[in-house]
Gaussian input, Z-matrix of N, CA and C with variables (Angstrom, degrees):
# hf/3-21g

backbone

0 1
 N
 C     1     B1
 C     2     B2     1     A1
 N     3     B3     2     A2     1     D1
 C     4     B4     3     A3     2     D2
 C     5     B5     4     A4     3     D3
 N     6     B6     5     A5     4     D4
 C     7     B7     6     A6     5     D5
 C     8     B8     7     A7     6     D6
 N     9     B9     8     A8     7     D7
 C    10    B10     9     A9     8     D8
 C    11    B11    10    A10     9     D9
 N    12    B12    11    A11    10    D10
 C    13    B13    12    A12    11    D11
 C    14    B14    13    A13    12    D12
 N    15    B15    14    A14    13    D13
 C    16    B16    15    A15    14    D14
 C    17    B17    16    A16    15    D15
 N    18    B18    17    A17    16    D16
 C    19    B19    18    A18    17    D17
 C    20    B20    19    A19    18    D18
 N    21    B21    20    A20    19    D19
 C    22    B22    21    A21    20    D20
 C    23    B23    22    A22    21    D21
 N    24    B24    23    A23    22    D22
 C    25    B25    24    A24    23    D23
 C    26    B26    25    A25    24    D24
 N    27    B27    26    A26    25    D25
 C    28    B28    27    A27    26    D26
 C    29    B29    28    A28    27    D27
 N    30    B30    29    A29    28    D28
 C    31    B31    30    A30    29    D29
 C    32    B32    31    A31    30    D30
 N    33    B33    32    A32    31    D31
 C    34    B34    33    A33    32    D32
 C    35    B35    34    A34    33    D33
 N    36    B36    35    A35    34    D34
 C    37    B37    36    A36    35    D35
 C    38    B38    37    A37    36    D36
 N    39    B39    38    A38    37    D37
 C    40    B40    39    A39    38    D38
 C    41    B41    40    A40    39    D39
 N    42    B42    41    A41    40    D40
 C    43    B43    42    A42    41    D41
 C    44    B44    43    A43    42    D42
 N    45    B45    44    A44    43    D43
 C    46    B46    45    A45    44    D44
 C    47    B47    46    A46    45    D45
 N    48    B48    47    A47    46    D46
 C    49    B49    48    A48    47    D47
 C    50    B50    49    A49    48    D48
 N    51    B51    50    A50    49    D49
 C    52    B52    51    A51    50    D50
 C    53    B53    52    A52    51    D51
 N    54    B54    53    A53    52    D52
 C    55    B55    54    A54    53    D53
 C    56    B56    55    A55    54    D54
 N    57    B57    56    A56    55    D55
 C    58    B58    57    A57    56    D56
 C    59    B59    58    A58    57    D57
 N    60    B60    59    A59    58    D58
 C    61    B61    60    A60    59    D59
 C    62    B62    61    A61    60    D60
 N    63    B63    62    A62    61    D61
 C    64    B64    63    A63    62    D62
 C    65    B65    64    A64    63    D63
 N    66    B66    65    A65    64    D64
 C    67    B67    66    A66    65    D65
 C    68    B68    67    A67    66    D66
 N    69    B69    68    A68    67    D67
 C    70    B70    69    A69    68    D68
 C    71    B71    70    A70    69    D69
 N    72    B72    71    A71    70    D70
 C    73    B73    72    A72    71    D71
 C    74    B74    73    A73    72    D72
 N    75    B75    74    A74    73    D73
 C    76    B76    75    A75    74    D74
 C    77    B77    76    A76    75    D75
 N    78    B78    77    A77    76    D76
 C    79    B79    78    A78    77    D77
 C    80    B80    79    A79    78    D78
 N    81    B81    80    A80    79    D79
 C    82    B82    81    A81    80    D80
 C    83    B83    82    A82    81    D81
 N    84    B84    83    A83    82    D82
 C    85    B85    84    A84    83    D83
 C    86    B86    85    A85    84    D84
 N    87    B87    86    A86    85    D85
 C    88    B88    87    A87    86    D86
 C    89    B89    88    A88    87    D87
 N    90    B90    89    A89    88    D88
 C    91    B91    90    A90    89    D89
 C    92    B92    91    A91    90    D90
 N    93    B93    92    A92    91    D91
 C    94    B94    93    A93    92    D92
 C    95    B95    94    A94    93    D93
 N    96    B96    95    A95    94    D94
 C    97    B97    96    A96    95    D95
 C    98    B98    97    A97    96    D96
 N    99    B99    98    A98    97    D97
 C   100   B100    99    A99    98    D98
 C   101   B101   100   A100    99    D99
 N   102   B102   101   A101   100   D100
 C   103   B103   102   A102   101   D101
 C   104   B104   103   A103   102   D102
 N   105   B105   104   A104   103   D103
 C   106   B106   105   A105   104   D104
 C   107   B107   106   A106   105   D105
 N   108   B108   107   A107   106   D106
 C   109   B109   108   A108   107   D107
 C   110   B110   109   A109   108   D108
 N   111   B111   110   A110   109   D109
 C   112   B112   111   A111   110   D110
 C   113   B113   112   A112   111   D111
 N   114   B114   113   A113   112   D112
 C   115   B115   114   A114   113   D113
 C   116   B116   115   A115   114   D114
 N   117   B117   116   A116   115   D115
 C   118   B118   117   A117   116   D116
 C   119   B119   118   A118   117   D117
 N   120   B120   119   A119   118   D118
 C   121   B121   120   A120   119   D119
 C   122   B122   121   A121   120   D120
 N   123   B123   122   A122   121   D121
 C   124   B124   123   A123   122   D122
 C   125   B125   124   A124   123   D123
 N   126   B126   125   A125   124   D124
 C   127   B127   126   A126   125   D125
 C   128   B128   127   A127   126   D126
 N   129   B129   128   A128   127   D127
 C   130   B130   129   A129   128   D128
 C   131   B131   130   A130   129   D129
 N   132   B132   131   A131   130   D130
 C   133   B133   132   A132   131   D131
 C   134   B134   133   A133   132   D132
 N   135   B135   134   A134   133   D133
 C   136   B136   135   A135   134   D134
 C   137   B137   136   A136   135   D135
 N   138   B138   137   A137   136   D136
 C   139   B139   138   A138   137   D137
 C   140   B140   139   A139   138   D138
 N   141   B141   140   A140   139   D139
 C   142   B142   141   A141   140   D140
 C   143   B143   142   A142   141   D141
 N   144   B144   143   A143   142   D142
 C   145   B145   144   A144   143   D143
 C   146   B146   145   A145   144   D144
 N   147   B147   146   A146   145   D145
 C   148   B148   147   A147   146   D146
 C   149   B149   148   A148   147   D147
 N   150   B150   149   A149   148   D148
 C   151   B151   150   A150   149   D149
 C   152   B152   151   A151   150   D150
 N   153   B153   152   A152   151   D151
 C   154   B154   153   A153   152   D152
 C   155   B155   154   A154   153   D153
 N   156   B156   155   A155   154   D154
 C   157   B157   156   A156   155   D155
 C   158   B158   157   A157   156   D156
 N   159   B159   158   A158   157   D157
 C   160   B160   159   A159   158   D158
 C   161   B161   160   A160   159   D159
 N   162   B162   161   A161   160   D160
 C   163   B163   162   A162   161   D161
 C   164   B164   163   A163   162   D162
 N   165   B165   164   A164   163   D163
 C   166   B166   165   A165   164   D164
 C   167   B167   166   A166   165   D165
 N   168   B168   167   A167   166   D166
 C   169   B169   168   A168   167   D167
 C   170   B170   169   A169   168   D168
 N   171   B171   170   A170   169   D169
 C   172   B172   171   A171   170   D170
 C   173   B173   172   A172   171   D171
 N   174   B174   173   A173   172   D172
 C   175   B175   174   A174   173   D173
 C   176   B176   175   A175   174   D174
 N   177   B177   176   A176   175   D175
 C   178   B178   177   A177   176   D176
 C   179   B179   178   A178   177   D177
 N   180   B180   179   A179   178   D178
 C   181   B181   180   A180   179   D179
 C   182   B182   181   A181   180   D180
 N   183   B183   182   A182   181   D181
 C   184   B184   183   A183   182   D182
 C   185   B185   184   A184   183   D183
 N   186   B186   185   A185   184   D184
 C   187   B187   186   A186   185   D185
 C   188   B188   187   A187   186   D186
 N   189   B189   188   A188   187   D187
 C   190   B190   189   A189   188   D188
 C   191   B191   190   A190   189   D189
 N   192   B192   191   A191   190   D190
 C   193   B193   192   A192   191   D191
 C   194   B194   193   A193   192   D192
 N   195   B195   194   A194   193   D193
 C   196   B196   195   A195   194   D194
 C   197   B197   196   A196   195   D195
 N   198   B198   197   A197   196   D196
 C   199   B199   198   A198   197   D197
 C   200   B200   199   A199   198   D198
 N   201   B201   200   A200   199   D199
 C   202   B202   201   A201   200   D200
 C   203   B203   202   A202   201   D201
 N   204   B204   203   A203   202   D202
 C   205   B205   204   A204   203   D203
 C   206   B206   205   A205   204   D204
 N   207   B207   206   A206   205   D205
 C   208   B208   207   A207   206   D206
 C   209   B209   208   A208   207   D207
 N   210   B210   209   A209   208   D208
 C   211   B211   210   A210   209   D209
 C   212   B212   211   A211   210   D210
 N   213   B213   212   A212   211   D211
 C   214   B214   213   A213   212   D212
 C   215   B215   214   A214   213   D213
 N   216   B216   215   A215   214   D214
 C   217   B217   216   A216   215   D215
 C   218   B218   217   A217   216   D216
 N   219   B219   218   A218   217   D217
 C   220   B220   219   A219   218   D218
 C   221   B221   220   A220   219   D219
 N   222   B222   221   A221   220   D220
 C   223   B223   222   A222   221   D221
 C   224   B224   223   A223   222   D222
 N   225   B225   224   A224   223   D223
 C   226   B226   225   A225   224   D224
 C   227   B227   226   A226   225   D225
 N   228   B228   227   A227   226   D226
 C   229   B229   228   A228   227   D227
 C   230   B230   229   A229   228   D228
 N   231   B231   230   A230   229   D229
 C   232   B232   231   A231   230   D230
 C   233   B233   232   A232   231   D231
 N   234   B234   233   A233   232   D232
 C   235   B235   234   A234   233   D233
 C   236   B236   235   A235   234   D234
 N   237   B237   236   A236   235   D235
 C   238   B238   237   A237   236   D236
 C   239   B239   238   A238   237   D237
 N   240   B240   239   A239   238   D238
 C   241   B241   240   A240   239   D239
 C   242   B242   241   A241   240   D240
 N   243   B243   242   A242   241   D241
 C   244   B244   243   A243   242   D242
 C   245   B245   244   A244   243   D243
 N   246   B246   245   A245   244   D244
 C   247   B247   246   A246   245   D245
 C   248   B248   247   A247   246   D246
 N   249   B249   248   A248   247   D247
 C   250   B250   249   A249   248   D248
 C   251   B251   250   A250   249   D249
 N   252   B252   251   A251   250   D250
 C   253   B253   252   A252   251   D251
 C   254   B254   253   A253   252   D252
 N   255   B255   254   A254   253   D253
 C   256   B256   255   A255   254   D254
 C   257   B257   256   A256   255   D255
 N   258   B258   257   A257   256   D256
 C   259   B259   258   A258   257   D257
 C   260   B260   259   A259   258   D258
 N   261   B261   260   A260   259   D259
 C   262   B262   261   A261   260   D260
 C   263   B263   262   A262   261   D261

   B1=1.4228
   B2=1.4997
   B3=1.3217
   B4=1.4682
   B5=1.5276
   B6=1.3194
   B7=1.4931
   B8=1.4934
   B9=1.3460
   B10=1.4658
   B11=1.5320
   B12=1.3296
   B13=1.4925
   B14=1.5164
   B15=1.3045
   B16=1.4736
   B17=1.5332
   B18=1.3393
   B19=1.4498
   B20=1.5455
   B21=1.3091
   B22=1.4451
   B23=1.5650
   B24=1.3738
   B25=1.4252
   B26=1.5134
   B27=1.3183
   B28=1.4657
   B29=1.5048
   B30=1.3225
   B31=1.4936
   B32=1.5325
   B33=1.3000
   B34=1.4891
   B35=1.4851
   B36=1.2883
   B37=1.4709
   B38=1.5401
   B39=1.3016
   B40=1.4976
   B41=1.5440
   B42=1.2965
   B43=1.4670
   B44=1.5118
   B45=1.3206
   B46=1.4743
   B47=1.5475
   B48=1.3429
   B49=1.3873
   B50=1.5540
   B51=1.3130
   B52=1.4262
   B53=1.5143
   B54=1.3233
   B55=1.4709
   B56=1.5390
   B57=1.2872
   B58=1.4177
   B59=1.5259
   B60=1.3313
   B61=1.4547
   B62=1.5272
   B63=1.2910
   B64=1.4297
   B65=1.4751
   B66=1.3315
   B67=1.4986
   B68=1.4879
   B69=1.3153
   B70=1.4600
   B71=1.5108
   B72=1.3344
   B73=1.4544
   B74=1.5202
   B75=1.3407
   B76=1.4221
   B77=1.5151
   B78=1.3272
   B79=1.4357
   B80=1.4957
   B81=1.3162
   B82=1.4631
   B83=1.4980
   B84=1.3422
   B85=1.4835
   B86=1.5327
   B87=1.3516
   B88=1.4740
   B89=1.5799
   B90=1.2822
   B91=1.4756
   B92=1.4841
   B93=1.3333
   B94=1.4476
   B95=1.5385
   B96=1.2960
   B97=1.4619
   B98=1.5016
   B99=1.2867
   B100=1.5046
   B101=1.4997
   B102=1.3366
   B103=1.4620
   B104=1.5096
   B105=1.3462
   B106=1.4743
   B107=1.4919
   B108=1.3035
   B109=1.4243
   B110=1.5395
   B111=1.2982
   B112=1.4267
   B113=1.5745
   B114=1.2817
   B115=1.5077
   B116=1.5246
   B117=1.3709
   B118=1.4486
   B119=1.5215
   B120=1.3466
   B121=1.4274
   B122=1.5141
   B123=1.2996
   B124=1.4787
   B125=1.5524
   B126=1.2694
   B127=1.5012
   B128=1.5363
   B129=1.3626
   B130=1.4368
   B131=1.4944
   B132=1.3141
   B133=1.4515
   B134=1.5377
   B135=1.3339
   B136=1.4765
   B137=1.5142
   B138=1.3781
   B139=1.4425
   B140=1.5042
   B141=1.3062
   B142=1.4738
   B143=1.5422
   B144=1.3029
   B145=1.4909
   B146=1.5336
   B147=1.3107
   B148=1.4499
   B149=1.5182
   B150=1.3358
   B151=1.3881
   B152=1.5375
   B153=1.2996
   B154=1.4303
   B155=1.5828
   B156=1.2608
   B157=1.4815
   B158=1.4876
   B159=1.3797
   B160=1.4707
   B161=1.5231
   B162=1.3524
   B163=1.4662
   B164=1.5044
   B165=1.3775
   B166=1.4241
   B167=1.5231
   B168=1.3224
   B169=1.4862
   B170=1.4997
   B171=1.3456
   B172=1.4380
   B173=1.5488
   B174=1.3329
   B175=1.4615
   B176=1.5146
   B177=1.3132
   B178=1.4540
   B179=1.5381
   B180=1.3062
   B181=1.4351
   B182=1.5784
   B183=1.3700
   B184=1.4856
   B185=1.5285
   B186=1.3318
   B187=1.4882
   B188=1.5514
   B189=1.2670
   B190=1.4704
   B191=1.5238
   B192=1.2731
   B193=1.4797
   B194=1.5045
   B195=1.3472
   B196=1.4779
   B197=1.4930
   B198=1.2968
   B199=1.4616
   B200=1.4836
   B201=1.3426
   B202=1.4520
   B203=1.5107
   B204=1.3563
   B205=1.4206
   B206=1.5266
   B207=1.3344
   B208=1.4620
   B209=1.4876
   B210=1.3072
   B211=1.4766
   B212=1.5169
   B213=1.3478
   B214=1.4658
   B215=1.5141
   B216=1.2933
   B217=1.4826
   B218=1.5401
   B219=1.3603
   B220=1.4804
   B221=1.5202
   B222=1.3068
   B223=1.4543
   B224=1.5539
   B225=1.3204
   B226=1.4636
   B227=1.5320
   B228=1.3869
   B229=1.4839
   B230=1.5538
   B231=1.2993
   B232=1.4403
   B233=1.5690
   B234=1.3200
   B235=1.4721
   B236=1.5195
   B237=1.3363
   B238=1.5019
   B239=1.5305
   B240=1.3048
   B241=1.4805
   B242=1.4962
   B243=1.3594
   B244=1.4617
   B245=1.5744
   B246=1.3032
   B247=1.4603
   B248=1.4500
   B249=1.3374
   B250=1.5224
   B251=1.5211
   B252=1.3090
   B253=1.5022
   B254=1.5186
   B255=1.3756
   B256=1.3855
   B257=1.4774
   B258=1.3581
   B259=1.4183
   B260=1.5197
   B261=1.3451
   B262=1.4255
   B263=1.4895
   A1=109.05
   A2=118.06
   A3=122.79
   A4=112.43
   A5=113.93
   A6=121.30
   A7=107.38
   A8=118.32
   A9=123.55
   A10=111.22
   A11=114.96
   A12=121.36
   A13=109.52
   A14=112.33
   A15=121.84
   A16=106.80
   A17=114.56
   A18=120.67
   A19=109.13
   A20=116.52
   A21=120.79
   A22=105.98
   A23=112.96
   A24=120.46
   A25=110.76
   A26=114.25
   A27=117.33
   A28=112.08
   A29=118.41
   A30=124.01
   A31=113.54
   A32=117.92
   A33=121.47
   A34=114.02
   A35=115.47
   A36=119.78
   A37=108.44
   A38=113.65
   A39=120.88
   A40=109.62
   A41=116.33
   A42=124.72
   A43=106.76
   A44=112.82
   A45=116.08
   A46=111.36
   A47=114.15
   A48=121.83
   A49=107.77
   A50=117.70
   A51=122.65
   A52=112.42
   A53=116.08
   A54=122.51
   A55=106.29
   A56=117.19
   A57=122.53
   A58=112.86
   A59=117.67
   A60=123.22
   A61=110.84
   A62=117.64
   A63=121.00
   A64=115.99
   A65=115.88
   A66=122.48
   A67=114.10
   A68=118.29
   A69=120.72
   A70=111.58
   A71=115.25
   A72=122.43
   A73=103.43
   A74=116.40
   A75=123.54
   A76=109.02
   A77=120.33
   A78=122.39
   A79=109.49
   A80=117.20
   A81=123.24
   A82=106.05
   A83=115.64
   A84=124.03
   A85=110.58
   A86=116.43
   A87=118.58
   A88=112.69
   A89=116.28
   A90=122.77
   A91=106.59
   A92=118.15
   A93=120.53
   A94=108.34
   A95=115.57
   A96=118.51
   A97=108.80
   A98=118.76
   A99=123.21
   A100=107.83
   A101=115.02
   A102=122.53
   A103=109.86
   A104=114.29
   A105=121.26
   A106=107.90
   A107=118.79
   A108=122.55
   A109=111.09
   A110=116.54
   A111=123.82
   A112=115.03
   A113=113.84
   A114=120.29
   A115=108.27
   A116=113.07
   A117=116.80
   A118=112.44
   A119=114.39
   A120=118.56
   A121=106.34
   A122=114.45
   A123=121.38
   A124=108.93
   A125=115.28
   A126=121.49
   A127=106.91
   A128=116.05
   A129=120.54
   A130=112.51
   A131=117.09
   A132=120.98
   A133=109.12
   A134=116.77
   A135=119.68
   A136=112.85
   A137=115.24
   A138=122.52
   A139=106.54
   A140=117.47
   A141=120.59
   A142=113.00
   A143=116.61
   A144=118.66
   A145=114.26
   A146=118.29
   A147=118.20
   A148=114.75
   A149=118.30
   A150=120.10
   A151=111.88
   A152=116.92
   A153=118.65
   A154=108.54
   A155=114.66
   A156=121.50
   A157=114.14
   A158=120.44
   A159=119.57
   A160=111.25
   A161=113.94
   A162=119.89
   A163=112.54
   A164=116.78
   A165=120.10
   A166=110.82
   A167=115.12
   A168=120.01
   A169=105.82
   A170=113.08
   A171=119.07
   A172=105.16
   A173=117.45
   A174=122.92
   A175=108.09
   A176=117.38
   A177=119.36
   A178=108.72
   A179=115.25
   A180=121.80
   A181=114.17
   A182=120.57
   A183=118.93
   A184=111.32
   A185=120.35
   A186=121.00
   A187=111.59
   A188=117.10
   A189=120.96
   A190=110.92
   A191=116.47
   A192=122.57
   A193=109.70
   A194=117.11
   A195=120.92
   A196=113.05
   A197=116.43
   A198=123.98
   A199=107.62
   A200=116.74
   A201=121.54
   A202=113.03
   A203=117.66
   A204=120.10
   A205=109.09
   A206=113.64
   A207=119.84
   A208=110.41
   A209=118.29
   A210=123.81
   A211=106.89
   A212=115.98
   A213=121.17
   A214=114.66
   A215=117.94
   A216=120.50
   A217=110.26
   A218=117.70
   A219=123.18
   A220=105.17
   A221=120.78
   A222=123.20
   A223=109.37
   A224=114.86
   A225=118.75
   A226=111.29
   A227=116.95
   A228=118.14
   A229=110.89
   A230=118.18
   A231=121.26
   A232=109.54
   A233=115.34
   A234=117.65
   A235=112.39
   A236=117.02
   A237=117.91
   A238=110.85
   A239=117.92
   A240=124.56
   A241=111.30
   A242=117.79
   A243=118.96
   A244=112.39
   A245=116.02
   A246=120.81
   A247=112.27
   A248=115.14
   A249=119.57
   A250=107.63
   A251=119.71
   A252=120.62
   A253=107.48
   A254=116.29
   A255=120.86
   A256=109.56
   A257=119.78
   A258=122.39
   A259=111.73
   A260=118.73
   A261=121.36
   A262=110.03
   D1=140.36
   D2=-179.32
   D3=-67.70
   D4=146.58
   D5=176.73
   D6=-88.91
   D7=91.86
   D8=-179.68
   D9=-88.77
   D10=124.71
   D11=-178.00
   D12=-132.08
   D13=162.33
   D14=171.67
   D15=-99.94
   D16=129.84
   D17=-178.73
   D18=-122.22
   D19=116.93
   D20=178.95
   D21=-100.98
   D22=127.11
   D23=177.72
   D24=-117.59
   D25=178.01
   D26=177.41
   D27=-70.53
   D28=-11.60
   D29=177.26
   D30=-98.10
   D31=-37.87
   D32=-176.00
   D33=-179.44
   D34=-170.99
   D35=-177.61
   D36=-117.12
   D37=135.51
   D38=-173.63
   D39=-131.04
   D40=153.18
   D41=173.01
   D42=-127.14
   D43=137.99
   D44=179.96
   D45=-175.70
   D46=179.34
   D47=176.90
   D48=-85.13
   D49=114.64
   D50=-165.66
   D51=-94.05
   D52=136.01
   D53=166.73
   D54=-131.36
   D55=122.76
   D56=-174.75
   D57=-101.52
   D58=127.33
   D59=176.11
   D60=-108.99
   D61=-174.57
   D62=179.43
   D63=-62.42
   D64=-43.25
   D65=-177.39
   D66=-117.26
   D67=-8.02
   D68=-174.99
   D69=-136.17
   D70=164.33
   D71=171.84
   D72=-123.89
   D73=126.56
   D74=178.64
   D75=-101.49
   D76=127.64
   D77=175.31
   D78=-114.86
   D79=122.11
   D80=177.54
   D81=-95.55
   D82=143.32
   D83=-176.57
   D84=52.19
   D85=48.80
   D86=-175.86
   D87=-69.45
   D88=147.09
   D89=172.00
   D90=-129.26
   D91=133.06
   D92=173.13
   D93=-87.82
   D94=136.08
   D95=-178.14
   D96=-88.24
   D97=132.30
   D98=176.78
   D99=-126.24
   D100=154.95
   D101=179.33
   D102=-122.12
   D103=146.13
   D104=177.13
   D105=-140.49
   D106=-173.88
   D107=177.40
   D108=-67.23
   D109=-28.39
   D110=179.89
   D111=-78.76
   D112=-14.68
   D113=-178.93
   D114=131.66
   D115=-153.33
   D116=-179.60
   D117=-104.02
   D118=165.22
   D119=178.97
   D120=-163.95
   D121=-168.49
   D122=-178.67
   D123=-116.21
   D124=136.07
   D125=176.17
   D126=-72.17
   D127=158.89
   D128=176.61
   D129=-72.87
   D130=-26.09
   D131=177.02
   D132=-128.51
   D133=-168.52
   D134=-179.09
   D135=-108.51
   D136=-3.43
   D137=171.97
   D138=-161.90
   D139=175.46
   D140=-172.55
   D141=-58.05
   D142=-38.33
   D143=-174.06
   D144=-107.34
   D145=11.21
   D146=-179.57
   D147=-78.77
   D148=162.38
   D149=171.04
   D150=-63.47
   D151=161.20
   D152=179.98
   D153=-75.99
   D154=134.25
   D155=177.12
   D156=48.71
   D157=62.73
   D158=178.17
   D159=-63.41
   D160=154.78
   D161=-178.58
   D162=-68.46
   D163=-32.16
   D164=-178.93
   D165=-161.96
   D166=156.64
   D167=169.98
   D168=-131.95
   D169=159.33
   D170=179.85
   D171=-124.25
   D172=124.12
   D173=-178.24
   D174=-109.98
   D175=133.71
   D176=174.48
   D177=-80.50
   D178=133.52
   D179=-173.47
   D180=-51.98
   D181=-37.14
   D182=179.67
   D183=-61.04
   D184=-21.07
   D185=178.86
   D186=-90.92
   D187=-4.28
   D188=179.97
   D189=-88.81
   D190=123.45
   D191=-178.77
   D192=-87.69
   D193=-44.26
   D194=176.40
   D195=-162.84
   D196=158.64
   D197=175.46
   D198=-127.96
   D199=122.39
   D200=-177.45
   D201=-133.29
   D202=162.55
   D203=172.70
   D204=-64.67
   D205=146.02
   D206=180.00
   D207=-86.66
   D208=138.23
   D209=178.29
   D210=-57.98
   D211=143.53
   D212=-177.01
   D213=-57.10
   D214=-40.47
   D215=-179.47
   D216=-66.96
   D217=-39.19
   D218=-178.64
   D219=-71.39
   D220=-39.86
   D221=-179.89
   D222=-60.29
   D223=-46.01
   D224=178.22
   D225=-60.22
   D226=-44.35
   D227=177.36
   D228=-63.18
   D229=-36.70
   D230=179.12
   D231=-65.95
   D232=-44.89
   D233=178.76
   D234=-63.22
   D235=-35.74
   D236=175.17
   D237=-67.83
   D238=-39.12
   D239=-178.78
   D240=-65.07
   D241=-32.98
   D242=-173.86
   D243=-105.83
   D244=2.93
   D245=178.71
   D246=-68.62
   D247=141.27
   D248=176.99
   D249=-87.54
   D250=-8.18
   D251=178.77
   D252=-89.18
   D253=129.63
   D254=-177.96
   D255=-91.83
   D256=142.95
   D257=174.65
   D258=-76.62
   D259=144.34
   D260=178.47
   D261=-119.54

């Protein structure tokens, strides 16, 4: 099972399958967390000009503020958002 974590950076908050290196953190299937009046959700990309749903991003550790376990409800929403199985 993938190690899904929340990563807060100086730019934003991301959720993804984490792999940590010496100088970087790699997130596979990353989703940027956004908030609106209706609640939270996931952006289509990871920044304003990125492709939609990139396969991975690499974050330099100096830009990472913290890495924490993802709340169970948010993890479930992430798993639904990244699942290749479509609901019928």
